[in-house]
N, CA, C and O atoms as a GROMACS GRO file, in nm:
protein
  308
    1MET      N    1   8.482  -3.647  14.574
    1MET     CA    2   8.395  -3.648  14.473
    1MET      C    3   8.294  -3.738  14.497
    1MET      O    4   8.330  -3.848  14.539
    2ALA      N    5   8.165  -3.717  14.479
    2ALA     CA    6   8.042  -3.804  14.492
    2ALA      C    7   8.048  -3.869  14.370
    2ALA      O    8   8.088  -3.824  14.263
    3SER      N    9   7.993  -4.007  14.402
    3SER     CA   10   7.979  -4.114  14.297
    3SER      C   11   7.847  -4.082  14.216
    3SER      O   12   7.759  -4.014  14.269
    4LEU      N   13   7.835  -4.128  14.096
    4LEU     CA   14   7.697  -4.114  14.028
    4LEU      C   15   7.571  -4.173  14.088
    4LEU      O   16   7.459  -4.124  14.075
    5GLY      N   17   7.602  -4.288  14.158
    5GLY     CA   18   7.494  -4.354  14.235
    5GLY      C   19   7.460  -4.280  14.330
    5GLY      O   20   7.339  -4.263  14.344
    6SER      N   21   7.557  -4.209  14.428
    6SER     CA   22   7.492  -4.136  14.544
    6SER      C   23   7.445  -4.004  14.484
    6SER      O   24   7.371  -3.947  14.564
    7ILE      N   25   7.461  -3.942  14.379
    7ILE     CA   26   7.404  -3.833  14.321
    7ILE      C   27   7.257  -3.866  14.284
    7ILE      O   28   7.164  -3.788  14.307
    8ALA      N   29   7.243  -3.990  14.226
    8ALA     CA   30   7.118  -4.024  14.173
    8ALA      C   31   7.033  -4.055  14.268
    8ALA      O   32   6.913  -4.035  14.250
    9THR      N   33   7.078  -4.105  14.379
    9THR     CA   34   6.975  -4.144  14.482
    9THR      C   35   6.966  -4.046  14.599
    9THR      O   36   6.894  -4.071  14.696
   10ALA      N   37   7.042  -3.928  14.590
   10ALA     CA   38   7.020  -3.827  14.682
   10ALA      C   39   6.882  -3.771  14.690
   10ALA      O   40   6.808  -3.765  14.592
   11PRO      N   41   6.847  -3.729  14.817
   11PRO     CA   42   6.705  -3.667  14.812
   11PRO      C   43   6.698  -3.515  14.743
   11PRO      O   44   6.797  -3.441  14.744
   12LEU      N   45   6.594  -3.484  14.695
   12LEU     CA   46   6.583  -3.370  14.627
   12LEU      C   47   6.552  -3.241  14.711
   12LEU      O   48   6.441  -3.186  14.717
   13ARG      N   49   6.665  -3.202  14.775
   13ARG     CA   50   6.637  -3.081  14.852
   13ARG      C   51   6.773  -3.008  14.851
   13ARG      O   52   6.877  -3.064  14.815
   14ALA      N   53   6.764  -2.860  14.898
   14ALA     CA   54   6.882  -2.800  14.877
   14ALA      C   55   6.991  -2.837  14.978
   14ALA      O   56   6.967  -2.858  15.096
   15GLN      N   57   7.123  -2.846  14.919
   15GLN     CA   58   7.226  -2.896  14.990
   15GLN      C   59   7.299  -2.774  15.054
   15GLN      O   60   7.356  -2.781  15.164
   16ARG      N   61   7.293  -2.665  14.982
   16ARG     CA   62   7.377  -2.538  15.021
   16ARG      C   63   7.269  -2.413  15.032
   16ARG      O   64   7.161  -2.409  14.972
   17GLU      N   65   7.306  -2.343  15.096
   17GLU     CA   66   7.222  -2.196  15.110
   17GLU      C   67   7.188  -2.139  14.966
   17GLU      O   68   7.077  -2.093  14.939
   18GLY      N   69   7.291  -2.146  14.877
   18GLY     CA   70   7.258  -2.081  14.742
   18GLY      C   71   7.157  -2.163  14.663
   18GLY      O   72   7.108  -2.112  14.562
   19ASP      N   73   7.126  -2.276  14.696
   19ASP     CA   74   7.038  -2.367  14.629
   19ASP      C   75   6.888  -2.305  14.660
   19ASP      O   76   6.797  -2.338  14.584
   20LYS      N   77   6.862  -2.224  14.760
   20LYS     CA   78   6.743  -2.198  14.787
   20LYS      C   79   6.697  -2.037  14.740
   20LYS      O   80   6.591  -1.985  14.774
   21ASN      N   81   6.792  -1.979  14.663
   21ASN     CA   82   6.763  -1.838  14.625
   21ASN      C   83   6.675  -1.833  14.513
   21ASN      O   84   6.640  -1.932  14.450
   22ALA      N   85   6.634  -1.693  14.485
   22ALA     CA   86   6.525  -1.689  14.381
   22ALA      C   87   6.572  -1.747  14.243
   22ALA      O   88   6.498  -1.819  14.176
   23LYS      N   89   6.696  -1.712  14.205
   23LYS     CA   90   6.740  -1.755  14.060
   23LYS      C   91   6.723  -1.926  14.057
   23LYS      O   92   6.672  -1.987  13.963
   24SER      N   93   6.767  -1.977  14.157
   24SER     CA   94   6.767  -2.134  14.158
   24SER      C   95   6.601  -2.179  14.143
   24SER      O   96   6.564  -2.266  14.064
   25ILE      N   97   6.528  -2.119  14.216
   25ILE     CA   98   6.400  -2.157  14.220
   25ILE      C   99   6.320  -2.130  14.086
   25ILE      O  100   6.244  -2.213  14.035
   26VAL      N  101   6.348  -1.986  14.026
   26VAL     CA  102   6.306  -1.968  13.889
   26VAL      C  103   6.357  -2.076  13.773
   26VAL      O  104   6.283  -2.126  13.688
   27PHE      N  105   6.498  -2.102  13.787
   27PHE     CA  106   6.540  -2.202  13.689
   27PHE      C  107   6.468  -2.326  13.709
   27PHE      O  108   6.415  -2.376  13.610
   28LEU      N  109   6.456  -2.389  13.831
   28LEU     CA  110   6.408  -2.516  13.859
   28LEU      C  111   6.257  -2.498  13.807
   28LEU      O  112   6.211  -2.593  13.744
   29GLY      N  113   6.184  -2.398  13.824
   29GLY     CA  114   6.046  -2.394  13.762
   29GLY      C  115   6.047  -2.392  13.623
   29GLY      O  116   5.961  -2.457  13.563
   30LEU      N  117   6.134  -2.324  13.561
   30LEU     CA  118   6.152  -2.325  13.399
   30LEU      C  119   6.189  -2.459  13.352
   30LEU      O  120   6.144  -2.507  13.248
   31LEU      N  121   6.271  -2.518  13.430
   31LEU     CA  122   6.314  -2.664  13.383
   31LEU      C  123   6.202  -2.756  13.390
   31LEU      O  124   6.184  -2.841  13.302
   32TRP      N  125   6.123  -2.742  13.497
   32TRP     CA  126   6.004  -2.847  13.509
   32TRP      C  127   5.896  -2.805  13.394
   32TRP      O  128   5.832  -2.891  13.334
   33PHE      N  129   5.880  -2.658  13.366
   33PHE     CA  130   5.799  -2.620  13.271
   33PHE      C  131   5.841  -2.693  13.137
   33PHE      O  132   5.757  -2.757  13.074
   34ALA      N  133   5.966  -2.684  13.096
   34ALA     CA  134   6.026  -2.737  12.972
   34ALA      C  135   6.004  -2.884  12.957
   34ALA      O  136   5.979  -2.936  12.848
   35ILE      N  137   6.015  -2.953  13.072
   35ILE     CA  138   6.010  -3.100  13.058
   35ILE      C  139   5.846  -3.134  13.046
   35ILE      O  140   5.809  -3.214  12.960
   36LEU      N  141   5.758  -3.072  13.129
   36LEU     CA  142   5.617  -3.097  13.109
   36LEU      C  143   5.570  -3.045  12.980
   36LEU      O  144   5.476  -3.105  12.928
   37PHE      N  145   5.619  -2.948  12.923
   37PHE     CA  146   5.582  -2.903  12.771
   37PHE      C  147   5.614  -3.007  12.675
   37PHE      O  148   5.532  -3.047  12.593
   38ALA      N  149   5.742  -3.056  12.684
   38ALA     CA  150   5.789  -3.151  12.593
   38ALA      C  151   5.721  -3.286  12.599
   38ALA      O  152   5.706  -3.354  12.498
   39VAL      N  153   5.678  -3.327  12.730
   39VAL     CA  154   5.607  -3.436  12.745
   39VAL      C  155   5.460  -3.420  12.675
   39VAL      O  156   5.414  -3.510  12.604
   40LEU      N  157   5.395  -3.306  12.698
   40LEU     CA  158   5.270  -3.300  12.638
   40LEU      C  159   5.270  -3.273  12.513
   40LEU      O  160   5.169  -3.305  12.452
   41ALA      N  161   5.374  -3.212  12.442
   41ALA     CA  162   5.378  -3.220  12.299
   41ALA      C  163   5.386  -3.352  12.239
   41ALA      O  164   5.323  -3.384  12.138
   42LEU      N  165   5.475  -3.436  12.309
   42LEU     CA  166   5.485  -3.579  12.264
   42LEU      C  167   5.348  -3.649  12.275
   42LEU      O  168   5.309  -3.734  12.194
   43VAL      N  169   5.283  -3.609  12.375
   43VAL     CA  170   5.142  -3.706  12.374
   43VAL      C  171   5.045  -3.642  12.260
   43VAL      O  172   4.972  -3.710  12.189
   44VAL      N  173   5.054  -3.516  12.256
   44VAL     CA  174   4.960  -3.448  12.157
   44VAL      C  175   5.004  -3.516  12.006
   44VAL      O  176   4.917  -3.556  11.928
   45LEU      N  177   5.121  -3.521  11.981
   45LEU     CA  178   5.190  -3.574  11.857
   45LEU      C  179   5.137  -3.719  11.837
   45LEU      O  180   5.084  -3.749  11.730
   46LEU      N  181   5.151  -3.815  11.943
   46LEU     CA  182   5.120  -3.930  11.924
   46LEU      C  183   4.980  -3.962  11.914
   46LEU      O  184   4.944  -4.059  11.847
   47VAL      N  185   4.884  -3.878  11.985
   47VAL     CA  186   4.746  -3.880  11.974
   47VAL      C  187   4.695  -3.850  11.829
   47VAL      O  188   4.622  -3.923  11.761
   48THR      N  189   4.749  -3.726  11.793
   48THR     CA  190   4.725  -3.678  11.660
   48THR      C  191   4.759  -3.789  11.537
   48THR      O  192   4.681  -3.810  11.444
   49ALA      N  193   4.874  -3.849  11.552
   49ALA     CA  194   4.924  -3.955  11.466
   49ALA      C  195   4.823  -4.086  11.466
   49ALA      O  196   4.774  -4.140  11.366
   50PHE      N  197   4.808  -4.119  11.583
   50PHE     CA  198   4.693  -4.230  11.586
   50PHE      C  199   4.560  -4.214  11.539
   50PHE      O  200   4.499  -4.306  11.483
   51VAL      N  201   4.505  -4.082  11.563
   51VAL     CA  202   4.381  -4.047  11.524
   51VAL      C  203   4.375  -4.040  11.363
   51VAL      O  204   4.283  -4.089  11.299
   52ASP      N  205   4.484  -3.972  11.306
   52ASP     CA  206   4.489  -3.954  11.159
   52ASP      C  207   4.501  -4.086  11.092
   52ASP      O  208   4.432  -4.108  10.992
   53GLY      N  209   4.583  -4.177  11.138
   53GLY     CA  210   4.615  -4.306  11.072
   53GLY      C  211   4.527  -4.430  11.143
   53GLY      O  212   4.560  -4.547  11.123
   54ARG      N  213   4.423  -4.397  11.219
   54ARG     CA  214   4.345  -4.504  11.274
   54ARG      C  215   4.265  -4.584  11.150
   54ARG      O  216   4.238  -4.703  11.162
   55THR      N  217   4.234  -4.519  11.047
   55THR     CA  218   4.164  -4.588  10.939
   55THR      C  219   4.265  -4.700  10.863
   55THR      O  220   4.226  -4.802  10.807
   56ARG      N  221   4.395  -4.659  10.873
   56ARG     CA  222   4.497  -4.751  10.804
   56ARG      C  223   4.543  -4.869  10.912
   56ARG      O  224   4.630  -4.948  10.877
   57LEU      N  225   4.484  -4.877  11.038
   57LEU     CA  226   4.518  -4.986  11.118
   57LEU      C  227   4.434  -5.098  11.085
   57LEU      O  228   4.313  -5.102  11.105
   58ASP      N  229   4.510  -5.196  11.028
   58ASP     CA  230   4.428  -5.319  11.003
   58ASP      C  231   4.523  -5.439  11.003
   58ASP      O  232   4.639  -5.427  11.044
   59ALA      N  233   4.479  -5.543  10.962
   59ALA     CA  234   4.568  -5.664  10.962
   59ALA      C  235   4.664  -5.654  10.838
   59ALA      O  236   4.765  -5.724  10.837
   60ASN      N  237   4.638  -5.578  10.744
   60ASN     CA  238   4.745  -5.572  10.638
   60ASN      C  239   4.874  -5.490  10.687
   60ASN      O  240   4.980  -5.496  10.624
   61LEU      N  241   4.861  -5.420  10.794
   61LEU     CA  242   4.967  -5.348  10.847
   61LEU      C  243   5.094  -5.440  10.886
   61LEU      O  244   5.210  -5.405  10.863
   62ILE      N  245   5.060  -5.559  10.945
   62ILE     CA  246   5.162  -5.633  10.991
   62ILE      C  247   5.194  -5.781  10.915
   62ILE      O  248   5.261  -5.877  10.954
   63GLU      N  249   5.126  -5.761  10.800
   63GLU     CA  250   5.143  -5.892  10.708
   63GLU      C  251   5.305  -5.887  10.657
   63GLU      O  252   5.353  -5.781  10.616
   64VAL      N  253   5.376  -5.997  10.664
   64VAL     CA  254   5.502  -6.021  10.646
   64VAL      C  255   5.520  -6.026  10.501
   64VAL      O  256   5.623  -5.976  10.455
   65ALA      N  257   5.431  -6.083  10.420
   65ALA     CA  258   5.466  -6.100  10.270
   65ALA      C  259   5.385  -6.026  10.189
   65ALA      O  260   5.338  -6.076  10.087
   66GLN      N  261   5.358  -5.892  10.226
   66GLN     CA  262   5.292  -5.812  10.150
   66GLN      C  263   5.367  -5.757  10.026
   66GLN      O  264   5.471  -5.692  10.038
   67PRO      N  265   5.313  -5.783   9.915
   67PRO     CA  266   5.376  -5.708   9.799
   67PRO      C  267   5.395  -5.576   9.804
   67PRO      O  268   5.335  -5.503   9.883
   68GLY      N  269   5.480  -5.536   9.719
   68GLY     CA  270   5.511  -5.380   9.718
   68GLY      C  271   5.392  -5.328   9.614
   68GLY      O  272   5.345  -5.396   9.523
   69ARG      N  273   5.358  -5.206   9.646
   69ARG     CA  274   5.247  -5.133   9.587
   69ARG      C  275   5.306  -5.049   9.465
   69ARG      O  276   5.231  -4.965   9.415
   70MET      N  277   5.422  -5.063   9.419
   70MET     CA  278   5.454  -4.992   9.302
   70MET      C  279   5.425  -5.059   9.172
   70MET      O  280   5.432  -5.182   9.160
   71ASN      N  281   5.396  -4.988   9.085
   71ASN     CA  282   5.365  -5.046   8.945
   71ASN      C  283   5.510  -5.082   8.874
   71ASN      O  284   5.584  -4.992   8.836
   72CYS      N  285   5.543  -5.218   8.860
   72CYS     CA  286   5.670  -5.246   8.793
   72CYS      C  287   5.677  -5.212   8.659
   72CYS      O  288   5.787  -5.196   8.605
   73GLU      N  289   5.560  -5.197   8.591
   73GLU     CA  290   5.568  -5.151   8.450
   73GLU      C  291   5.647  -5.030   8.421
   73GLU      O  292   5.726  -5.029   8.327
   74HIS      N  293   5.630  -4.934   8.492
   74HIS     CA  294   5.715  -4.812   8.479
   74HIS      C  295   5.871  -4.831   8.499
   74HIS      O  296   5.949  -4.747   8.456
   75HIS      N  297   5.907  -4.927   8.556
   75HIS     CA  298   6.060  -4.941   8.582
   75HIS      C  299   6.108  -5.029   8.479
   75HIS      O  300   6.229  -5.026   8.456
   76HIS      N  301   6.034  -5.108   8.413
   76HIS     CA  302   6.115  -5.187   8.307
   76HIS      C  303   6.077  -5.134   8.162
   76HIS      O  304   5.988  -5.188   8.096
   77ARG      N  305   6.146  -5.030   8.119
   77ARG     CA  306   6.110  -4.972   7.996
   77ARG      C  307   6.212  -5.024   7.900
   77ARG      O  308   6.208  -4.991   7.781
   0.00000   0.00000   0.00000
């Protein structure tokens, strides 16, 4: 049985004849498409969040002693 280290560092090529058939190639193509789609979706999400929130990025964001924004009068009846 191969160790995890030898599998992780093995070259990315077919080890058996069955690894070159059409089903394997289609599966590999779909796998790469899914990974690229997920990374692209993450990038779009991060860019959208940054663009939408850029007006709130200022020094107040990282202030440690910032008081709460809730109105305490409503809680002390």
